[in-house]
N, C-alpha and C positions, 0 to 999 in steps of 0.2 A: 563823544566823547571823541577827539580826532586828534590822533598821533601828529608830531611836533616833526617836522625830518628832524631835528639835532638830534632828539632821541634812536638814533637809528642809525647815525653818526656816534656816537656815543656808544652806542647796544656793537656795534661793529668793531672798537677800536678797544673795548673789554676786551671782543673773541680774540682781536688780532694778538693785543697783549700778552691774552692770556696763554695762545696757543701757542708764540714763541718761548717763553718764562719755565712751559709746561719741559721746549722739547731744548731748552737749555739751559732750566734745574734741575731737574728730575728721569734725564734719560730719558725722553720720552724717544722713541724709532722716525716719528716721522709728525710733524704741526695734520696732521691727517682729522680730520672730527668733524668739520662742517658743512660738505661740501653734500651737495645730491646727484652727485651723478661722481664723482672713486668710489663713494661708501657702496654701493651696487656692484661695481667696477671688481671691488675688491671683493664680496660677497664671491661672486660666480666663479671668481678663481680660483677662492677658495674652495665652495662646494666641489666646483672641478677638480679641483688632488683632492679632495678625500673621496669622490666617488666615483670618479675616473680613474683615479689610477694616476693622473698625468704630474708630473713634479715643474706650474708654468709659480717661475717667481712671482710672490706676493708679503705686504705687507706684517713684517713680521709680527708688527703688534696689536696685525688686528687676530694673530693665531691669538693668545696670550686675553684679549679683552676681542670677541665680535660686535658686526659696528651692529649697533642697535638708534643708533643716527634718526632716520629712516618710519625704525618703527614709534620713538620720542616725539619725530613729528605731527606724529600722525595723529598721534595720543592729546600731548599739545594743541593743535589744534580743534581737535577734538571738543576738551574743556575748555577748550578760547571760544568758542563757533557756541560753546552751551552756555557761556556764560554769559552773556551778548544776549543772549537769543534770538542767534540767528544760523542756528542747526539744522541741517534739513534737508529729502531733496529734492531739487528744485533738474529742472529744464535745463541743461546746457545752449550757453545764448549761443554757440556755435552755428552757424546755415550747416556746416557739413563736416558731420561728428567724424569721420575718417580719417580728415585731413589733420583733424586736432589730434589725433592720434597721431601719427603719419610724422606730423611736424614734433612731435613730444618725441617720437623717436630719432632723426633726424638730428634735434636739439641735442638729444645725450647724448647721438655719437660722434659729436664737432665737440661736444665738450672733453668726453676723453681725445678725439685727435689733437688737440689743443691743449695737451697736455690736464687735462681735467678740470681746472675750476679758474677763476680770478682767485681765485685765493695762495691759491698755488704758480699760480700767475705774479701774483705781487712777490715769493719770497726767489724766486727767479730770477727779477727784475731785483732782487735790492742786493740778490749776489752778483747783480754783473752779468749775467747772461748775452747775450746779446737772445738768439734766443726767445727766451722771456721778453724782449723788450718789442720783439718781432711782432709777434705771438700779444702781446695788449697790444697794439700803434694795430693790431688786424679784430682786435674783438672792437677797437672805441667804436671806432672804422666800422664796422660790421653792424652797431647802436645804430651808430646814427644813418646811418640810409634804411635802418628799419625803422625811426622816429620817422625819419625825413618821409617815408612810403606812406605810413600810416597817420602823416599830415596830409599830404597831399589826398588819400585818399577819404579821409576824412571831410577835406574839402569840396571833395567829386558830388560826395550825396547832403 
């Protein structure tokens, strides 16, 4: 069974509206909880504060409710793969495996430089932030360039 694109859109809307509603009506400090870049950064900050004695600023919601997003996503992915008979070890299709690790590291760091994640960028734009608008334009431009590069590379082979 192939998932329809509009399912993903509706899921995104539900998640976004739920996050905004939690922030507005239940006084949740920040609508942070759906990003795989923001959560590890907050976790590292929390660990550094607690184990190295530093006093770096961190999300106060994280202190009360530690980030379980990454753990939940891994468990959910394993359950879904098992349910669809796709669970198993495979060799990575990448020819240069070390480059894949390096690129993943760079993407995470660039995500942190760009204020975290597309959800946070969307919130910045909705609040009227000029920086947010510039970052969203950069994000869209980068995605466009990457898609163009992949298309041109595919045509060469």
